[in-house]
C-alpha positions in Angstrom: 36.8 -78.1 -3.1 33.6 -80.0 -2.3 34.2 -80.0 1.5 34.5 -76.2 1.2 31.8 -75.8 -1.0 29.5 -77.9 1.4 31.0 -75.3 4.4 29.9 -72.1 2.5 26.5 -73.9 1.5 24.6 -73.3 4.4 24.9 -69.4 4.1 23.0 -69.2 0.8 20.6 -71.8 1.4 19.3 -69.5 4.3 19.3 -66.8 1.5 17.8 -69.3 -1.2 14.9 -70.3 2.1 14.1 -66.5 2.1 14.0 -66.1 -2.0 11.7 -69.4 -2.0 8.9 -67.9 0.7 8.7 -64.6 -1.4 8.1 -66.4 -4.6 5.8 -68.9 -3.4 4.0 -66.1 -1.8 4.4 -67.5 1.6 5.0 -64.5 3.5 4.1 -60.9 2.4 6.6 -58.3 1.2 5.5 -56.1 4.6 6.8 -59.1 6.5 10.2 -59.4 4.8 10.6 -55.5 4.9 9.7 -55.7 8.8 12.3 -58.5 9.3 15.0 -57.0 7.1 14.4 -53.7 9.1 14.9 -54.9 12.6 18.1 -57.0 11.4 19.5 -54.0 9.8 18.3 -51.3 12.1 18.4 -52.8 15.3 20.1 -56.5 15.6 23.3 -56.1 13.5 24.2 -52.5 14.8 24.0 -54.5 18.6 26.1 -56.9 17.0 28.6 -54.4 15.6 28.8 -52.5 19.1 29.7 -55.6 20.9 32.4 -56.6 18.4 33.8 -53.3 18.4 33.2 -52.3 22.2 35.1 -55.8 23.4 37.7 -55.3 20.1 41.3 -55.4 21.2 42.0 -52.3 19.1 46.0 -52.6 20.0 46.2 -55.8 18.4 43.7 -55.6 15.6 43.9 -51.9 14.6 47.6 -52.1 12.7 48.5 -50.1 9.6 49.5 -53.0 7.4 45.8 -54.5 7.5 44.0 -51.6 6.7 46.3 -50.6 4.2 46.0 -53.9 2.8 42.2 -53.4 2.2 41.4 -50.0 2.1 44.0 -48.4 -0.3 42.6 -51.4 -3.0 38.8 -50.5 -1.9 39.6 -47.0 -2.6 41.3 -48.1 -6.1 38.3 -50.0 -6.8 35.9 -47.2 -6.5 37.7 -45.4 -8.9 37.8 -48.2 -11.0 34.1 -48.5 -10.8 33.2 -44.9 -11.3 35.4 -44.6 -14.0 34.0 -47.8 -15.8 30.2 -46.4 -15.6 31.4 -43.0 -16.6 33.8 -44.0 -19.7 32.7 -47.2 -20.7 28.9 -47.2 -20.0 28.2 -43.4 -20.6 26.7 -42.6 -17.3 26.4 -39.4 -15.9 28.7 -38.4 -12.9 26.5 -38.8 -10.2 25.3 -42.1 -11.6 29.0 -43.1 -12.1 29.6 -42.7 -8.4 26.7 -45.0 -7.4 28.2 -47.8 -9.7 31.6 -47.4 -8.0 29.8 -47.5 -4.7 28.5 -51.0 -5.7 31.8 -52.2 -6.3 33.3 -50.9 -3.3 30.7 -52.0 -0.5 31.3 -55.6 0.5 28.6 -57.6 2.3 31.0 -58.5 5.2 28.6 -58.5 7.9 26.0 -60.6 6.5 28.0 -63.2 4.3 31.6 -62.6 5.6 31.2 -63.1 9.6 29.2 -66.4 8.7 31.1 -67.7 5.8 34.5 -67.0 8.0 32.8 -68.4 11.2 32.1 -71.7 9.0 35.3 -72.0 7.3 37.7 -70.8 9.8 36.2 -70.7 13.1 35.1 -68.2 15.7 38.5 -67.0 16.4 39.3 -65.9 13.2 36.7 -63.0 13.2 38.5 -60.6 15.3 40.0 -59.4 11.8 36.7 -59.4 10.1 35.6 -57.1 13.3 38.5 -54.9 13.1 37.9 -54.4 9.2 34.1 -54.3 9.9 34.4 -51.6 12.3 35.3 -49.0 9.9 33.7 -50.5 6.6 30.3 -48.6 6.9 32.2 -45.5 7.5 34.9 -45.4 5.2 32.5 -46.4 2.3 29.9 -43.9 3.0 32.1 -41.3 3.5 33.9 -41.7 0.3 31.0 -42.3 -1.6 28.9 -39.4 0.0 31.7 -37.1 -0.5 32.1 -37.8 -4.0 28.1 -37.8 -4.6 27.9 -34.5 -2.8 30.9 -32.8 -4.7 29.4 -33.9 -7.5 26.0 -32.4 -6.7 27.9 -29.3 -5.1 26.3 -26.5 -7.3 28.5 -23.9 -5.6 28.1 -25.1 -2.0 31.3 -24.5 -0.1 33.3 -27.7 1.8 31.6 -26.5 5.1 27.8 -27.7 3.6 29.7 -30.6 1.8 31.0 -31.8 5.3 27.5 -31.4 7.0 26.0 -33.4 4.4 28.4 -36.1 4.8 27.9 -35.9 9.0 24.1 -35.6 8.7 24.2 -39.1 6.3 26.3 -41.1 8.6 24.5 -40.6 12.0 21.1 -41.4 9.9 22.7 -44.8 9.7 22.3 -47.1 12.6 25.5 -49.2 11.4 27.5 -46.6 11.6 26.0 -45.4 15.0 26.6 -48.9 16.3 30.2 -48.7 15.2 30.7 -45.2 16.9 29.1 -45.9 20.1 31.6 -48.9 20.0 34.5 -47.2 19.7 33.3 -44.6 22.6 32.7 -47.7 24.9 35.8 -49.3 23.7 37.7 -45.7 24.7 36.0 -45.2 27.8 37.4 -48.4 29.6 33.7 -49.2 31.1 32.3 -52.7 32.0 29.0 -53.3 30.1 26.2 -54.1 32.9 25.4 -57.7 33.1 21.8 -56.7 31.8 22.5 -55.0 28.9 25.4 -57.3 28.0 23.0 -60.2 27.9 20.1 -58.1 26.2 22.5 -56.8 23.3 23.9 -60.6 23.2 20.3 -61.9 22.6 19.7 -59.3 19.8 22.9 -59.6 18.2 22.4 -63.4 17.8 19.5 -63.1 16.2 20.8 -60.6 13.6 22.8 -62.3 11.0 20.1 -65.5 10.2 17.3 -62.9 10.2 19.4 -60.7 8.0 20.0 -63.6 5.4 16.7 -64.8 5.3 15.5 -61.5 4.7 18.2 -60.6 2.0 16.3 -63.8 0.0 13.3 -62.2 0.4 14.2 -58.9 -0.7 16.7 -60.2 -3.8 13.3 -61.8 -5.2 12.0 -58.3 -6.0 15.2 -57.5 -8.0 14.5 -58.5 -11.7 17.3 -59.1 -13.9 17.0 -56.4 -16.6 19.1 -55.6 -19.9 21.8 -54.0 -18.1 24.1 -57.3 -17.7 27.1 -55.8 -19.4 27.2 -53.2 -17.0 26.6 -55.8 -14.2 29.1 -58.5 -15.6 31.7 -55.7 -15.4 30.5 -54.9 -11.6 30.7 -58.4 -10.7 34.1 -58.8 -12.6 35.7 -55.8 -10.5 33.9 -56.9 -7.2 34.6 -60.7 -7.4 38.0 -61.0 -8.9 40.0 -57.3 -9.3 39.2 -56.3 -5.7 40.3 -59.7 -3.7 43.3 -60.1 -6.1 44.4 -56.5 -5.2 44.2 -57.3 -1.8 45.7 -60.7 -1.8 48.8 -58.9 -3.5 48.7 -55.9 -1.2 48.6 -58.4 1.6 50.9 -60.9 0.4 53.7 -59.0 -1.3 53.9 -55.2 0.2 52.8 -55.6 3.7 53.6 -59.3 4.6 50.5 -59.9 6.8 50.0 -62.9 8.7 48.2 -65.6 6.5 45.3 -66.0 8.8 44.9 -62.2 8.8 45.5 -61.9 4.7 43.0 -64.6 4.2 40.4 -62.4 6.1 41.1 -59.4 4.3 40.7 -61.4 1.0 37.7 -63.3 1.5 36.3 -59.6 2.7 37.1 -58.3 -0.4 35.6 -61.3 -2.5 32.0 -61.0 -1.0 29.4 -59.5 -3.2 27.9 -56.2 -3.0 25.7 -55.9 0.5 22.1 -54.3 0.1 23.7 -50.8 1.6 24.8 -50.3 -2.2 20.9 -50.3 -3.1 20.4 -47.7 0.2 22.9 -45.9 -1.4 21.8 -45.9 -4.7 18.2 -45.0 -3.5 19.4 -42.1 -1.4 20.6 -40.3 -4.6 18.1 -42.1 -7.0 20.9 -42.9 -9.3 22.0 -46.3 -10.8 19.5 -48.6 -8.5 18.9 -50.9 -11.3 22.5 -51.6 -11.5 23.0 -52.0 -8.2 19.9 -54.1 -7.4 20.7 -56.4 -10.3 24.5 -56.7 -9.1 23.5 -57.5 -5.9 21.7 -60.3 -7.4 24.0 -61.3 -9.8 27.1 -61.2 -7.7 25.6 -63.2 -4.7 24.6 -66.0 -6.9 28.1 -66.2 -8.4 29.9 -65.6 -5.2 28.6 -69.3 -4.3 31.1 -70.4 -6.7 33.5 -67.6 -6.3 34.0 -68.0 -3.0 34.7 -71.5 -3.1 37.2 -71.2 -5.4 38.9 -68.2 -3.1 38.5 -70.7 0.1 40.2 -73.3 -2.1 42.8 -71.1 -3.2 43.7 -69.6 0.2 43.8 -73.2 1.8 
């Protein structure tokens, strides 16, 4: 287990560096925001575009893989919403925000980096396949539920327009959509553009991890720890267990593919959960605190999952 812990530790040390820099006031909040903005709105969309544009869709887009991950993901979203609504007496729209926090895995910043360190770059194709629809799937599910709760007599067409508008405002989703379009086109990317995108993409993950640490420093752990504990239990334990069961006993995935899917499910909530909560001004504190607590706990839970999976 110690060797596995050492494998994942550098990822969290980069996050810790960003946290310490903000704690010691070595950088301004605006500087951290600028790094986070560059990474999330420009560099990582370039990474996702290249990954999807070059992905062998025939090999990695298979129904068992997506069913093994996204059926449990949908179930987890329902559990999260129900937990917020019934056990913590949240309003319906706040419960949707809580459910989104349990649904959205930090599969880009942490997932890709940890998978590469643990299993090598050749293991990332499964991650890219799942990541290629993750933002779209989560936002479509979350926004549709939130807009339905807020419908107030709006018809289905108005709800659909709201969902599409929100998707196309998200640069991560745009990077994925353009990557699919380029993949289907069969065109070759001109060398100058390919090199440019590669350079942008390489800067994305380390910058985003560093900025994540700085952003986490702002999120105080408030008095909603019982709710956050429930979110952490659902996200870090129940979700990957369901994916493991589905991938092993129902869809019989190849071991390496199943392991990738399980580890992605075991990732803590990503910053997008706070962005989603802020879009609707619902349950931001639970989302923010969950990111802090789950990211800290995931140092140990991910180590445990890597040990279990081998």
